[in-house]
N, C-alpha and C positions, 0 to 999 in steps of 0.2 A: 503495499500501499503507500505509496508514495508521498512524503512530507513535505515538508517545505523543508526544513536541516536538508535533505539529500538530495529534493530541488534544483537545493541554491549552488552545491556548493560545487566547484572549481577543484579540479583530482589537483593540477595541473600547480595551479594558485596556491593552492592549502598543505601539495611541499614544500614551496619552495617562502610560506610564512611560517614552515614549522625551524625547516634550516637555515632560520631570521634565528627564529626563537634561540635555537640548540648556537646560535652563533652568542645571542647576546647572554647565552648562560653563565659561562664566565665569569663574563660583566656582572652578571649580577655577584657571582662566589664571591668575585675581589673585595666589590663591595659591603659585601656582610662578613666578610675577615675581619677588612679592616674598619670596620662598625665594633664588632667583633673584640680587639685589636684597643679600640679607644675607649668601651669603658674596659675594660680587664685593665687599664693604666689608671684609669681610675676609681680602679676600687684598691687599688691596690697602693695610690696617693694618700687616701683619704685611710689609710690602714697603719701607713706608716708613720703619718701627723701623727696617729692619741699615742703610737705604741715605744714602750722605753726601753732601750736598749740597757741590757745587763750583762755584766761581767766581774769574772769573781781576777780580783791577784792573788799572790803565791800566799802562802802565808794567812791568805784568810779563812775566815771557820761560817762551814755549811753545811745546814739536813738534808739527806739522801732521800725522795720516794722513797718509802716502804711497797706500792707499786710497780718500779720498776726495778727495783731491787728483789721484791720474793722473798723480802728476807721473814718478816713474820705472815700466821694469818689465822688475826683473833675476833678473823667479822669486823661487823665496824662500829664496832664499838675500841678496835684497834688505831693506835695509836697509825698516823699518817706520815709522819718522816722521821728519820734513824740520829742519829750523828750525837755530838756535830765533828766534821769528818776538817782538817785541813787541805786546800788546795796546797797538792803537792806540782803539782804541775802545768799548765796551763797550754793546753796543742790548739792546732785548726778547726775554725768551725765550732770549733761553741762545746770541745771539748773536755775534758779539766781528770785529769791521774789525781785521786783522795791518796790524803793516810789517815787514820784512828790516832785517838788525842791514847794509846797506848805504844804507836811506832808501829805501825803492822801498815804497808800500804798497801790498796786493798789493788787486787787481780785484774781488773781491770777499769775502761778508762770511763766516764760519768756526763750524756750530756749536760747541759746547759739547762735545760727545759726539763729534769732531776734533779735539779738543784736546787734551793734555797738559801740566800743568807741570812745567817745566826749572829745574835749580836752578842759576842759575852762580852 
């Protein structure tokens, strides 16, 4: 049964329009990628404007997160932090070597996200 859409469609013109849409698709993708990069940069600037940088120096005392060390599993009433530990060495990208109060060096490095300043 002929309908208006099938009767008016010109196959050659339709193929040309489809090719044109495919050519314009790359431009659209590029515009979307640029818009996405701008939005991501804007969010990064917003976040970085409000974040405080934390670093520790040699000799500072810190607490270590129990969640990261898996030292004690006492349920919800267990202490969240253990320590204090002394910062023995500062490595790259926020990694630190720690020493306990009795002088024993902890066997691995600890990320700054799992440490908190201790005020003695």
